[in-house]
C-alpha positions in Angstrom: -11.1 -19.2 22.1 -10.9 -16.1 19.8 -9.5 -16.2 16.3 -8.6 -13.7 13.6 -10.3 -14.1 10.2 -8.8 -12.3 7.1 -11.3 -9.9 5.5 -9.3 -8.0 2.8 -6.0 -6.3 2.0 -5.0 -3.1 0.2 -1.7 -2.3 -1.4 -0.7 1.4 -1.0 2.0 3.2 -2.8 3.4 6.6 -1.7 4.8 9.2 -4.0 6.9 12.4 -3.7 4.6 15.2 -4.7 7.2 17.9 -4.2 7.6 20.4 -1.3 5.3 22.9 0.3 6.4 26.6 0.8 7.4 25.5 4.3 9.8 22.9 3.0 7.6 19.9 4.0 7.2 16.9 1.7 3.9 16.5 -0.1 2.9 12.8 -0.1 0.6 11.5 -2.7 -0.8 8.0 -2.5 -2.6 5.4 -4.6 -4.5 2.3 -3.2 -4.9 -1.0 -5.0 -7.7 -3.2 -3.5 -8.3 -6.9 -3.7 -4.8 -8.1 -2.6 -4.9 -11.8 -2.0 -4.5 -13.1 1.5 -1.5 -15.4 0.7 0.5 -13.1 -1.6 4.2 -13.0 -0.7 6.0 -9.8 0.3 8.3 -10.1 -2.7 5.4 -10.6 -5.2 3.4 -7.6 -3.7 6.5 -5.4 -3.8 7.2 -6.2 -7.4 3.6 -5.6 -8.4 3.3 -2.3 -6.5 6.6 -0.9 -7.8 5.6 -1.9 -11.4 2.3 -0.1 -11.0 4.1 2.9 -9.5 6.1 3.3 -12.7 2.9 4.5 -14.4 2.8 7.6 -12.2 4.5 10.9 -13.0 5.7 11.1 -9.4 8.7 9.3 -7.9 7.9 6.3 -5.6 8.9 6.8 -1.9 7.4 3.7 -0.3 4.7 1.0 -0.3 2.7 -0.8 2.3 0.1 -3.5 2.8 -2.9 -2.6 4.9 -4.9 -5.7 6.1 -8.3 -5.9 7.7 -9.4 -8.8 9.7 -12.3 -9.8 12.0 -11.7 -11.0 15.5 -14.2 -13.9 16.0 -15.2 -15.6 19.2 
């Protein structure tokens, strides 16, 4: 039977970098590596929004990107 084994996770925050001449949103992002496997959504959200306050750009969103191995 196959199983999924956690490898790593990255927290990403997205910022509003302004608008292009065409009126499209410029998205800027910052990644934070080494996110623990068992971290709660609330804890991760609080940490990422606190880190985002260090940026000159307004926060527009955050996500967790997880990598895992599928083992047989």
